[in-house]
C-alpha positions in Angstrom: 22.9 11.4 -2.5 23.5 10.3 1.1 26.1 13.0 1.9 26.3 16.1 4.0 24.7 18.9 1.8 26.7 21.7 0.3 23.8 24.1 0.4 22.4 26.1 3.4 18.9 26.0 4.8 18.3 29.7 4.2 14.6 29.9 3.4 12.5 27.0 4.6 11.4 26.9 8.2 11.2 23.2 9.5 9.1 24.4 12.4 6.2 25.1 10.0 5.3 21.4 9.7 1.6 21.0 9.9 -0.1 19.6 12.9 -0.6 15.9 12.3 -4.3 15.0 12.5 -4.2 11.5 11.3 -4.5 9.4 14.5 -2.6 6.4 13.3 0.3 8.5 12.0 0.4 10.6 15.1 0.5 7.4 17.2 3.5 6.3 15.1 5.3 9.6 15.8 4.6 9.3 19.5 6.0 5.7 19.5 9.1 6.8 17.7 9.7 9.6 20.2 9.0 7.3 23.2 11.3 4.5 22.0 14.1 6.8 21.0 14.5 10.3 22.4 17.2 10.8 19.8 14.8 10.4 16.9 13.6 14.0 17.0 15.1 14.6 13.6 13.2 11.7 12.1 9.9 12.8 13.6 10.4 16.3 12.2 11.1 14.8 8.8 7.9 12.7 8.9 5.9 15.8 9.9 7.3 17.8 7.1 6.5 14.9 4.6 2.9 15.1 6.0 2.9 18.9 5.3 4.2 18.2 1.8 1.3 15.9 1.1 -1.2 18.6 2.0 0.6 21.3 -0.1 0.1 19.2 -3.3 -3.6 18.7 -3.1 -5.5 19.7 -6.3 -2.5 21.2 -8.1 -1.5 20.6 -11.7 2.0 19.3 -12.6 3.0 22.9 -13.7 1.5 24.3 -10.5 3.5 21.9 -8.4 6.8 22.9 -10.0 6.1 26.6 -9.5 4.7 26.5 -5.9 7.1 28.4 -3.6 5.7 26.9 -0.4 6.1 23.4 -1.8 9.7 24.1 -2.9 10.6 25.6 0.5 9.2 22.6 2.3 11.0 20.1 0.0 14.2 22.1 0.4 13.9 21.8 4.2 13.2 18.1 4.1 16.2 17.4 1.8 18.5 19.5 4.0 17.4 17.9 7.3 17.5 14.4 5.8 21.1 14.9 4.6 22.3 16.4 7.9 20.9 13.6 10.1 23.4 11.3 11.9 24.0 8.1 10.1 24.5 4.6 11.5 26.9 2.3 9.7 24.8 -0.5 8.1 28.0 -2.6 7.6 27.9 -3.6 11.3 24.8 -5.7 10.7 25.6 -9.3 11.4 29.0 -8.4 12.9 30.1 -8.5 16.6 28.6 -5.1 17.3 25.3 -4.9 15.3 22.8 -2.1 15.4 20.3 -2.2 18.2 16.6 -2.5 17.1 16.1 1.3 17.8 19.2 2.2 15.8 18.0 -0.1 12.9 14.5 1.5 13.0 16.1 5.0 12.8 18.4 4.0 9.9 15.6 2.2 8.0 13.3 5.3 8.1 16.2 7.6 7.2 17.1 5.5 4.1 13.5 5.2 3.1 13.0 8.9 3.3 16.1 9.5 1.1 14.7 6.9 -1.4 11.3 8.6 -1.3 12.8 12.1 -1.8 14.5 11.0 -5.0 11.1 11.1 -6.6 10.2 14.7 -5.8 13.8 15.9 -6.4 14.0 14.3 -9.8 10.6 15.8 -10.7 11.8 19.3 -9.7 15.0 18.7 -11.7 13.0 17.7 -14.8 14.4 14.2 -14.8 11.6 11.7 -15.3 13.7 8.8 -16.7 16.4 7.9 -14.3 17.0 7.8 -10.5 20.7 8.0 -9.6 19.9 8.2 -5.9 18.1 4.9 -5.9 21.0 3.3 -7.8 23.5 4.8 -5.3 21.7 3.4 -2.3 20.9 0.0 -3.8 21.0 -2.9 -1.3 21.3 -0.8 1.9 17.7 -0.8 3.0 17.0 -4.4 2.0 20.1 -5.5 4.0 18.8 -3.7 7.0 15.3 -5.1 6.7 16.5 -8.7 6.1 18.4 -8.6 9.4 14.9 -8.8 11.0 15.9 -6.8 14.1 13.4 -4.0 13.8 10.3 -4.0 16.1 7.5 -2.3 14.1 5.0 -2.5 17.0 3.1 0.8 17.0 4.8 1.9 13.9 2.7 0.0 11.3 2.0 3.0 9.2 5.7 4.0 9.1 6.6 0.4 8.3 4.4 0.4 5.2 6.2 3.6 4.0 9.6 2.0 4.6 8.7 -1.2 2.9 6.9 0.5 0.0 9.9 2.7 -0.9 12.3 -0.2 -0.4 10.1 -2.1 -2.8 9.5 0.6 -5.4 13.2 1.0 -5.8 14.3 -2.6 -5.3 12.4 -5.7 -4.3 8.8 -6.0 -2.8 8.6 -9.5 -1.3 8.6 -8.2 2.2 6.0 -5.6 1.4 3.8 -8.3 -0.2 4.1 -10.5 2.9 3.2 -7.7 5.2 0.2 -6.7 3.2 -1.1 -10.2 3.1 -0.6 -10.6 6.9 -2.6 -7.4 7.5 -5.3 -8.1 4.9 -4.4 -5.0 3.0 -5.4 -4.3 -0.6 -3.5 -2.1 -3.1 -5.8 0.9 -2.5 -5.1 0.6 1.3 -1.4 0.9 0.7 -1.8 3.8 -1.6 -4.1 5.6 0.8 -1.5 5.0 3.6 1.3 6.5 1.5 -0.8 9.4 0.3 -1.7 10.3 3.9 2.0 10.5 4.8 3.7 12.0 1.7 3.4 13.4 -1.8 3.2 10.4 -4.1 1.0 11.4 -7.0 2.9 12.4 -10.2 6.3 12.0 -8.6 5.9 8.3 -7.8 2.8 7.3 -9.9 4.7 5.4 -12.7 6.9 3.5 -10.2 4.0 2.6 -8.0 2.0 1.3 -11.0 5.0 -0.9 -11.8 5.1 -2.1 -8.2 1.4 -2.9 -8.3 2.1 -5.2 -11.3 5.0 -6.8 -9.5 3.0 -7.5 -6.4 0.1 -8.9 -8.4 2.6 -11.3 -10.1 4.1 -12.4 -6.8 0.6 -13.0 -5.4 -0.4 -14.9 -8.5 -3.4 -12.7 -9.0 
């Protein structure tokens, strides 16, 4: 859950994140770093998620669960995510609200935690419940509904945030964004797959989201 970890980062090396070759994703990382010099932890996380997506290519479910490089990278991502500074989402709408930069940081951080609940539950052998998503319920939607985040230059990251907000809660904002950009379902999946490991660990939930979005769109 969203707490300081009780385990040490004794094996995985976060510096081993693969060089990002996807131009759109690299541009998003550059924009994050340019907008917020304090977002280094977030950009390292996103690079490690990218590395994770490459480690799972052409592997069986059994092979994934027994891959030491995959487990080390996942271990690093979980540890770094849980040790990142947190912004208090309760200040939204109060006298001292989050700035757009702070809100972007917190939205990405929460989305990564929600995303990680899939791989972590897979490794734990739990395919039927997601206590992490239940624990964080309402936090990311509240942040997104405040409408203070400027996603300019971060469109690929925005889709990731909206998708994992939608797959664990509601998808109306994701549906609207996809319609505005003229994106099909396969475009969204390709975007997510280019950024992180989604096959197997999120397949069932994404299939459910696809049905929900089709219902909302009336198609």
